[in-house]
Backbone atoms as SQL, in Angstrom:
CREATE TABLE atoms (id INTEGER PRIMARY KEY, chain TEXT, resi INTEGER, resn TEXT, atom TEXT, x REAL, y REAL, z REAL);
INSERT INTO atoms VALUES
  (1, 'A', 1, 'MET', 'N', 0.820, -1.186, 0.000),
  (2, 'A', 1, 'MET', 'CA', 0.000, 0.000, 0.000),
  (3, 'A', 1, 'MET', 'C', 0.871, 1.260, 0.000),
  (4, 'A', 2, 'VAL', 'N', 1.952, 1.214, 0.741),
  (5, 'A', 2, 'VAL', 'CA', 2.864, 2.355, 0.786),
  (6, 'A', 2, 'VAL', 'C', 3.501, 2.576, -0.580),
  (7, 'A', 3, 'LEU', 'N', 3.907, 1.497, -1.240),
  (8, 'A', 3, 'LEU', 'CA', 4.498, 1.634, -2.578),
  (9, 'A', 3, 'LEU', 'C', 3.510, 2.198, -3.583),
  (10, 'A', 4, 'ALA', 'N', 2.256, 1.781, -3.489),
  (11, 'A', 4, 'ALA', 'CA', 1.231, 2.305, -4.396),
  (12, 'A', 4, 'ALA', 'C', 0.998, 3.787, -4.161),
  (13, 'A', 5, 'SER', 'N', 0.982, 4.195, -2.899),
  (14, 'A', 5, 'SER', 'CA', 0.766, 5.618, -2.620),
  (15, 'A', 5, 'SER', 'C', 1.959, 6.450, -3.062),
  (16, 'A', 6, 'LEU', 'N', 3.161, 5.938, -2.926),
  (17, 'A', 6, 'LEU', 'CA', 4.331, 6.672, -3.406),
  (18, 'A', 6, 'LEU', 'C', 4.331, 6.766, -4.924),
  (19, 'A', 7, 'TRP', 'N', 3.886, 5.716, -5.603),
  (20, 'A', 7, 'TRP', 'CA', 3.812, 5.755, -7.064),
  (21, 'A', 7, 'TRP', 'C', 2.783, 6.778, -7.521),
  (22, 'A', 8, 'LEU', 'N', 1.614, 6.817, -6.885),
  (23, 'A', 8, 'LEU', 'CA', 0.573, 7.760, -7.264),
  (24, 'A', 8, 'LEU', 'C', 0.966, 9.205, -6.959),
  (25, 'A', 9, 'CYS', 'N', 1.754, 9.406, -5.922),
  (26, 'A', 9, 'CYS', 'CA', 2.130, 10.768, -5.544),
  (27, 'A', 9, 'CYS', 'C', 2.955, 11.448, -6.621),
  (28, 'A', 10, 'GLY', 'N', 3.674, 10.700, -7.401),
  (29, 'A', 10, 'GLY', 'CA', 4.510, 11.290, -8.434),
  (30, 'A', 10, 'GLY', 'C', 3.830, 11.362, -9.780),
  (31, 'A', 11, 'CYS', 'N', 2.527, 11.159, -9.850),
  (32, 'A', 11, 'CYS', 'CA', 1.828, 11.122, -11.134),
  (33, 'A', 11, 'CYS', 'C', 0.706, 12.150, -11.201),
  (34, 'A', 12, 'ILE', 'N', 0.432, 12.567, -12.423),
  (35, 'A', 12, 'ILE', 'CA', -0.785, 13.310, -12.696),
  (36, 'A', 12, 'ILE', 'C', -1.529, 12.542, -13.778),
  (37, 'A', 13, 'PHE', 'N', -2.811, 12.728, -13.826),
  (38, 'A', 13, 'PHE', 'CA', -3.651, 12.013, -14.783),
  (39, 'A', 13, 'PHE', 'C', -4.266, 13.017, -15.741),
  (40, 'A', 14, 'VAL', 'N', -4.204, 12.700, -17.038),
  (41, 'A', 14, 'VAL', 'CA', -4.759, 13.581, -18.055),
  (42, 'A', 14, 'VAL', 'C', -5.637, 12.762, -18.997),
  (43, 'A', 15, 'PRO', 'N', -6.716, 13.374, -19.526),
  (44, 'A', 15, 'PRO', 'CA', -7.555, 12.665, -20.494),
  (45, 'A', 15, 'PRO', 'C', -6.838, 12.550, -21.834),
  (46, 'A', 16, 'HIS', 'N', -7.069, 11.451, -22.511),
  (47, 'A', 16, 'HIS', 'CA', -6.456, 11.194, -23.823),
  (48, 'A', 16, 'HIS', 'C', -7.551, 10.725, -24.776),
  (49, 'A', 17, 'THR', 'N', -7.611, 11.326, -25.957),
  (50, 'A', 17, 'THR', 'CA', -8.628, 10.974, -26.945),
  (51, 'A', 17, 'THR', 'C', -7.991, 10.202, -28.098),
  (52, 'A', 18, 'THR', 'N', -8.627, 9.090, -28.478),
  (53, 'A', 18, 'THR', 'CA', -8.203, 8.316, -29.641),
  (54, 'A', 18, 'THR', 'C', -9.371, 8.252, -30.624),
  (55, 'A', 19, 'THR', 'N', -9.029, 8.064, -31.879),
  (56, 'A', 19, 'THR', 'CA', -10.037, 7.965, -32.925),
  (57, 'A', 19, 'THR', 'C', -9.917, 6.605, -33.595),
  (58, 'A', 20, 'ILE', 'N', -11.054, 5.927, -33.733),
  (59, 'A', 20, 'ILE', 'CA', -11.110, 4.605, -34.363),
  (60, 'A', 20, 'ILE', 'C', -12.167, 4.649, -35.455),
  (61, 'A', 21, 'TYR', 'N', -11.806, 4.170, -36.651),
  (62, 'A', 21, 'TYR', 'CA', -12.756, 4.154, -37.759),
  (63, 'A', 21, 'TYR', 'C', -13.689, 2.952, -37.617),
  (64, 'A', 22, 'ASP', 'N', -14.990, 3.198, -37.719),
  (65, 'A', 22, 'ASP', 'CA', -16.004, 2.144, -37.655),
  (66, 'A', 22, 'ASP', 'C', -16.549, 1.932, -39.063),
  (67, 'A', 23, 'PRO', 'N', -16.161, 0.848, -39.723),
  (68, 'A', 23, 'PRO', 'CA', -16.608, 0.626, -41.100),
  (69, 'A', 23, 'PRO', 'C', -18.107, 0.337, -41.198),
  (70, 'A', 24, 'ALA', 'N', -18.722, -0.185, -40.152),
  (71, 'A', 24, 'ALA', 'CA', -20.153, -0.485, -40.185),
  (72, 'A', 24, 'ALA', 'C', -20.979, 0.787, -40.341),
  (73, 'A', 25, 'CYS', 'N', -20.563, 1.856, -39.688),
  (74, 'A', 25, 'CYS', 'CA', -21.285, 3.130, -39.774),
  (75, 'A', 25, 'CYS', 'C', -20.624, 4.104, -40.742),
  (76, 'A', 26, 'GLY', 'N', -19.385, 3.831, -41.106),
  (77, 'A', 26, 'GLY', 'CA', -18.676, 4.708, -42.023),
  (78, 'A', 26, 'GLY', 'C', -18.247, 6.021, -41.387),
  (79, 'A', 27, 'LEU', 'N', -17.917, 5.995, -40.106),
  (80, 'A', 27, 'LEU', 'CA', -17.482, 7.218, -39.441),
  (81, 'A', 27, 'LEU', 'C', -16.359, 6.924, -38.452),
  (82, 'A', 28, 'ALA', 'N', -15.663, 7.979, -38.074),
  (83, 'A', 28, 'ALA', 'CA', -14.578, 7.863, -37.103),
  (84, 'A', 28, 'ALA', 'C', -15.147, 8.116, -35.705),
  (85, 'A', 29, 'GLU', 'N', -15.028, 7.124, -34.848),
  (86, 'A', 29, 'GLU', 'CA', -15.514, 7.241, -33.474),
  (87, 'A', 29, 'GLU', 'C', -14.369, 7.666, -32.569),
  (88, 'A', 30, 'ARG', 'N', -14.663, 8.558, -31.641),
  (89, 'A', 30, 'ARG', 'CA', -13.661, 9.012, -30.675),
  (90, 'A', 30, 'ARG', 'C', -13.919, 8.348, -29.326),
  (91, 'A', 31, 'HIS', 'N', -12.847, 8.019, -28.647),
  (92, 'A', 31, 'HIS', 'CA', -12.912, 7.407, -27.318),
  (93, 'A', 31, 'HIS', 'C', -11.913, 8.104, -26.410),
  (94, 'A', 32, 'MET', 'N', -12.264, 8.217, -25.147),
  (95, 'A', 32, 'MET', 'CA', -11.387, 8.860, -24.172),
  (96, 'A', 32, 'MET', 'C', -10.915, 7.847, -23.143),
  (97, 'A', 33, 'SER', 'N', -9.699, 8.073, -22.650),
  (98, 'A', 33, 'SER', 'CA', -9.135, 7.258, -21.583),
  (99, 'A', 33, 'SER', 'C', -8.231, 8.136, -20.729),
  (100, 'A', 34, 'LEU', 'N', -7.802, 7.598, -19.610),
  (101, 'A', 34, 'LEU', 'CA', -6.890, 8.321, -18.732),
  (102, 'A', 34, 'LEU', 'C', -5.469, 7.857, -18.981),
  (103, 'A', 35, 'LYS', 'N', -4.552, 8.801, -19.007),
  (104, 'A', 35, 'LYS', 'CA', -3.128, 8.491, -19.109),
  (105, 'A', 35, 'LYS', 'C', -2.454, 9.043, -17.859),
  (106, 'A', 36, 'ALA', 'N', -1.566, 8.257, -17.286),
  (107, 'A', 36, 'ALA', 'CA', -0.808, 8.697, -16.120),
  (108, 'A', 36, 'ALA', 'C', 0.577, 9.128, -16.573),
  (109, 'A', 37, 'TYR', 'N', 1.010, 10.281, -16.093),
  (110, 'A', 37, 'TYR', 'CA', 2.335, 10.798, -16.386),
  (111, 'A', 37, 'TYR', 'C', 3.066, 11.053, -15.083),
  (112, 'A', 38, 'GLN', 'N', 4.295, 10.570, -15.011),
  (113, 'A', 38, 'GLN', 'CA', 5.091, 10.808, -13.815),
  (114, 'A', 38, 'GLN', 'C', 5.673, 12.212, -13.889),
  (115, 'A', 39, 'ILE', 'N', 5.489, 12.981, -12.829),
  (116, 'A', 39, 'ILE', 'CA', 5.935, 14.371, -12.845),
  (117, 'A', 39, 'ILE', 'C', 7.303, 14.555, -12.217),
  (118, 'A', 40, 'GLY', 'N', 7.852, 13.546, -11.626),
  (119, 'A', 40, 'GLY', 'CA', 9.186, 13.671, -11.058),
  (120, 'A', 40, 'GLY', 'C', 9.371, 12.779, -9.850),
  (121, 'A', 41, 'ALA', 'N', 10.616, 12.615, -9.497),
  (122, 'A', 41, 'ALA', 'CA', 10.954, 11.821, -8.324),
  (123, 'A', 41, 'ALA', 'C', 11.436, 12.753, -7.220),
  (124, 'A', 42, 'PHE', 'N', 11.202, 12.346, -6.011),
  (125, 'A', 42, 'PHE', 'CA', 11.618, 13.150, -4.876),
  (126, 'A', 42, 'PHE', 'C', 12.973, 12.650, -4.389),
  (127, 'A', 43, 'GLY', 'N', 13.859, 13.549, -4.186),
  (128, 'A', 43, 'GLY', 'CA', 15.174, 13.181, -3.673),
  (129, 'A', 43, 'GLY', 'C', 15.760, 14.333, -2.883),
  (130, 'A', 44, 'GLY', 'N', 16.463, 14.020, -1.860),
  (131, 'A', 44, 'GLY', 'CA', 17.142, 15.035, -1.083),
  (132, 'A', 44, 'GLY', 'C', 16.264, 15.793, -0.107),
  (133, 'A', 45, 'CYS', 'N', 15.054, 15.366, 0.140),
  (134, 'A', 45, 'CYS', 'CA', 14.219, 16.065, 1.113),
  (135, 'A', 45, 'CYS', 'C', 14.428, 15.417, 2.484),
  (136, 'A', 46, 'ARG', 'N', 14.194, 16.217, 3.520),
  (137, 'A', 46, 'ARG', 'CA', 14.424, 15.718, 4.882),
  (138, 'A', 46, 'ARG', 'C', 13.284, 16.138, 5.803),
  (139, 'A', 47, 'ASN', 'N', 12.985, 15.275, 6.741),
  (140, 'A', 47, 'ASN', 'CA', 12.084, 15.535, 7.865),
  (141, 'A', 47, 'ASN', 'C', 10.731, 16.108, 7.460),
  (142, 'A', 48, 'GLN', 'N', 10.352, 17.229, 8.072),
  (143, 'A', 48, 'GLN', 'CA', 9.026, 17.822, 7.874),
  (144, 'A', 48, 'GLN', 'C', 8.823, 18.283, 6.437),
  (145, 'A', 49, 'GLY', 'N', 9.849, 18.816, 5.792),
  (146, 'A', 49, 'GLY', 'CA', 9.734, 19.288, 4.412),
  (147, 'A', 49, 'GLY', 'C', 9.379, 18.163, 3.455),
  (148, 'A', 50, 'CYS', 'N', 9.920, 16.993, 3.700),
  (149, 'A', 50, 'CYS', 'CA', 9.637, 15.839, 2.850),
  (150, 'A', 50, 'CYS', 'C', 8.185, 15.393, 3.026),
  (151, 'A', 51, 'ALA', 'N', 7.719, 15.391, 4.247),
  (152, 'A', 51, 'ALA', 'CA', 6.331, 14.994, 4.516),
  (153, 'A', 51, 'ALA', 'C', 5.361, 15.973, 3.860),
  (154, 'A', 52, 'GLU', 'N', 5.651, 17.256, 3.960),
  (155, 'A', 52, 'GLU', 'CA', 4.783, 18.259, 3.329),
  (156, 'A', 52, 'GLU', 'C', 4.775, 18.115, 1.821),
  (157, 'A', 53, 'LEU', 'N', 5.937, 17.837, 1.248),
  (158, 'A', 53, 'LEU', 'CA', 6.041, 17.652, -0.194),
  (159, 'A', 53, 'LEU', 'C', 5.240, 16.442, -0.660),
  (160, 'A', 54, 'LEU', 'N', 5.303, 15.347, 0.091),
  (161, 'A', 54, 'LEU', 'CA', 4.537, 14.149, -0.256),
  (162, 'A', 54, 'LEU', 'C', 3.035, 14.383, -0.136),
  (163, 'A', 55, 'VAL', 'N', 2.618, 15.102, 0.891),
  (164, 'A', 55, 'VAL', 'CA', 1.189, 15.409, 1.050),
  (165, 'A', 55, 'VAL', 'C', 0.707, 16.281, -0.102),
  (166, 'A', 56, 'LEU', 'N', 1.471, 17.293, -0.470),
  (167, 'A', 56, 'LEU', 'CA', 1.103, 18.172, -1.572),
  (168, 'A', 56, 'LEU', 'C', 1.053, 17.404, -2.893),
  (169, 'A', 57, 'ALA', 'N', 2.048, 16.552, -3.138),
  (170, 'A', 57, 'ALA', 'CA', 2.061, 15.757, -4.371),
  (171, 'A', 57, 'ALA', 'C', 0.878, 14.792, -4.411),
  (172, 'A', 58, 'GLY', 'N', 0.529, 14.213, -3.272),
  (173, 'A', 58, 'GLY', 'CA', -0.623, 13.313, -3.219),
  (174, 'A', 58, 'GLY', 'C', -1.926, 14.046, -3.486),
  (175, 'A', 59, 'ALA', 'N', -2.043, 15.267, -2.965),
  (176, 'A', 59, 'ALA', 'CA', -3.254, 16.062, -3.200),
  (177, 'A', 59, 'ALA', 'C', -3.373, 16.441, -4.677),
  (178, 'A', 60, 'VAL', 'N', -2.271, 16.814, -5.294),
  (179, 'A', 60, 'VAL', 'CA', -2.286, 17.166, -6.723),
  (180, 'A', 60, 'VAL', 'C', -2.648, 15.949, -7.563),
  (181, 'A', 61, 'SER', 'N', -2.074, 14.805, -7.218),
  (182, 'A', 61, 'SER', 'CA', -2.365, 13.576, -7.951),
  (183, 'A', 61, 'SER', 'C', -3.837, 13.183, -7.825),
  (184, 'A', 62, 'ALA', 'N', -4.373, 13.250, -6.612),
  (185, 'A', 62, 'ALA', 'CA', -5.776, 12.901, -6.396),
  (186, 'A', 62, 'ALA', 'C', -6.711, 13.876, -7.109),
  (187, 'A', 63, 'ALA', 'N', -6.380, 15.160, -7.065),
  (188, 'A', 63, 'ALA', 'CA', -7.212, 16.152, -7.749),
  (189, 'A', 63, 'ALA', 'C', -7.197, 15.945, -9.255),
  (190, 'A', 64, 'SER', 'N', -6.028, 15.646, -9.818),
  (191, 'A', 64, 'SER', 'CA', -5.971, 15.424, -11.266),
  (192, 'A', 64, 'SER', 'C', -6.733, 14.168, -11.655),
  (193, 'A', 65, 'LEU', 'N', -6.735, 13.150, -10.793),
  (194, 'A', 65, 'LEU', 'CA', -7.491, 11.924, -11.069),
  (195, 'A', 65, 'LEU', 'C', -8.990, 12.193, -11.057),
  (196, 'A', 66, 'VAL', 'N', -9.468, 12.946, -10.084),
  (197, 'A', 66, 'VAL', 'CA', -10.902, 13.240, -9.991),
  (198, 'A', 66, 'VAL', 'C', -11.364, 14.103, -11.159),
  (199, 'A', 67, 'VAL', 'N', -10.642, 15.179, -11.438),
  (200, 'A', 67, 'VAL', 'CA', -11.042, 16.093, -12.514),
  (201, 'A', 67, 'VAL', 'C', -10.937, 15.405, -13.873),
  (202, 'A', 68, 'SER', 'N', -9.802, 14.781, -14.151),
  (203, 'A', 68, 'SER', 'CA', -9.626, 14.125, -15.448),
  (204, 'A', 68, 'SER', 'C', -10.552, 12.929, -15.609),
  (205, 'A', 69, 'GLY', 'N', -10.801, 12.202, -14.529),
  (206, 'A', 69, 'GLY', 'CA', -11.742, 11.083, -14.595),
  (207, 'A', 69, 'GLY', 'C', -13.149, 11.544, -14.923),
  (208, 'A', 70, 'SER', 'N', -13.550, 12.667, -14.356),
  (209, 'A', 70, 'SER', 'CA', -14.869, 13.225, -14.666),
  (210, 'A', 70, 'SER', 'C', -14.952, 13.661, -16.119),
  (211, 'A', 71, 'VAL', 'N', -13.884, 14.271, -16.623),
  (212, 'A', 71, 'VAL', 'CA', -13.846, 14.691, -18.033),
  (213, 'A', 71, 'VAL', 'C', -13.957, 13.481, -18.948),
  (214, 'A', 72, 'VAL', 'N', -13.274, 12.398, -18.609),
  (215, 'A', 72, 'VAL', 'CA', -13.319, 11.189, -19.434),
  (216, 'A', 72, 'VAL', 'C', -14.714, 10.577, -19.431),
  (217, 'A', 73, 'VAL', 'N', -15.358, 10.503, -18.286),
  (218, 'A', 73, 'VAL', 'CA', -16.709, 9.913, -18.216),
  (219, 'A', 73, 'VAL', 'C', -17.688, 10.731, -19.047),
  (220, 'A', 74, 'VAL', 'N', -17.681, 12.050, -18.880),
  (221, 'A', 74, 'VAL', 'CA', -18.584, 12.907, -19.650),
  (222, 'A', 74, 'VAL', 'C', -18.247, 12.837, -21.145),
  (223, 'A', 75, 'GLY', 'N', -16.965, 12.865, -21.469),
  (224, 'A', 75, 'GLY', 'CA', -16.552, 12.782, -22.866),
  (225, 'A', 75, 'GLY', 'C', -16.972, 11.483, -23.524),
  (226, 'A', 76, 'GLU', 'N', -16.833, 10.377, -22.813),
  (227, 'A', 76, 'GLU', 'CA', -17.240, 9.084, -23.362),
  (228, 'A', 76, 'GLU', 'C', -18.742, 9.042, -23.638),
  (229, 'A', 77, 'VAL', 'N', -19.540, 9.600, -22.735),
  (230, 'A', 77, 'VAL', 'CA', -20.994, 9.635, -22.945),
  (231, 'A', 77, 'VAL', 'C', -21.330, 10.487, -24.163),
  (232, 'A', 78, 'VAL', 'N', -20.710, 11.648, -24.278),
  (233, 'A', 78, 'VAL', 'CA', -20.970, 12.532, -25.420),
  (234, 'A', 78, 'VAL', 'C', -20.540, 11.870, -26.719),
  (235, 'A', 79, 'TYR', 'N', -19.349, 11.270, -26.744),
  (236, 'A', 79, 'TYR', 'CA', -18.877, 10.600, -27.959),
  (237, 'A', 79, 'TYR', 'C', -19.766, 9.409, -28.319),
  (238, 'A', 80, 'TRP', 'N', -20.244, 8.665, -27.327),
  (239, 'A', 80, 'TRP', 'CA', -21.120, 7.531, -27.583),
  (240, 'A', 80, 'TRP', 'C', -22.443, 8.003, -28.191),
  (241, 'A', 81, 'LEU', 'N', -23.022, 9.045, -27.601),
  (242, 'A', 81, 'LEU', 'CA', -24.276, 9.586, -28.142),
  (243, 'A', 81, 'LEU', 'C', -24.075, 10.128, -29.561),
  (244, 'A', 82, 'GLU', 'N', -22.973, 10.788, -29.789),
  (245, 'A', 82, 'GLU', 'CA', -22.668, 11.322, -31.113),
  (246, 'A', 82, 'GLU', 'C', -22.553, 10.194, -32.148),
  (247, 'A', 83, 'ALA', 'N', -21.851, 9.120, -31.780),
  (248, 'A', 83, 'ALA', 'CA', -21.680, 7.995, -32.703),
  (249, 'A', 83, 'ALA', 'C', -23.016, 7.299, -32.983),
  (250, 'A', 84, 'LYS', 'N', -23.815, 7.095, -31.958),
  (251, 'A', 84, 'LYS', 'CA', -25.108, 6.428, -32.154),
  (252, 'A', 84, 'LYS', 'C', -26.048, 7.274, -33.001),
  (253, 'A', 85, 'THR', 'N', -26.049, 8.583, -32.787),
  (254, 'A', 85, 'THR', 'CA', -26.903, 9.475, -33.564),
  (255, 'A', 85, 'THR', 'C', -26.493, 9.491, -35.025),
  (256, 'A', 86, 'GLN', 'N', -25.197, 9.568, -35.270),
  (257, 'A', 86, 'GLN', 'CA', -24.714, 9.613, -36.662),
  (258, 'A', 86, 'GLN', 'C', -24.898, 8.268, -37.350),
  (259, 'A', 87, 'CYS', 'N', -24.744, 7.177, -36.617),
  (260, 'A', 87, 'CYS', 'CA', -24.880, 5.857, -37.212),
  (261, 'A', 87, 'CYS', 'C', -26.345, 5.556, -37.544),
  (262, 'A', 88, 'LEU', 'N', -27.271, 5.978, -36.683),
  (263, 'A', 88, 'LEU', 'CA', -28.686, 5.745, -36.936),
  (264, 'A', 88, 'LEU', 'C', -29.201, 6.611, -38.086),
  (265, 'A', 89, 'GLY', 'N', -28.533, 7.749, -38.312),
  (266, 'A', 89, 'GLY', 'CA', -28.946, 8.660, -39.392),
  (267, 'A', 89, 'GLY', 'C', -28.569, 8.164, -40.772),
  (268, 'A', 90, 'ARG', 'N', -27.781, 7.108, -40.851),
  (269, 'A', 90, 'ARG', 'CA', -27.337, 6.583, -42.161),
  (270, 'A', 90, 'ARG', 'C', -28.259, 5.512, -42.663);
């Protein structure tokens, strides 16, 4: 659990959009997913400063996960509705 929390503390999460061609409908469908990016490693910190840095990094990581995760969920619903509407119109 400690290793997982240390790994997450050094990451931010961003939405990523991919496009896939659907030959059945003849259109390009977009899909969203989350990508994790490591923002850096901590080294050379000591005592209270290190603890504060880890707490701040964990808060940033958690906030980026919540915000980006919400964007991905809403984006996926919008892209799904868009694809179904365009496919039914053909």
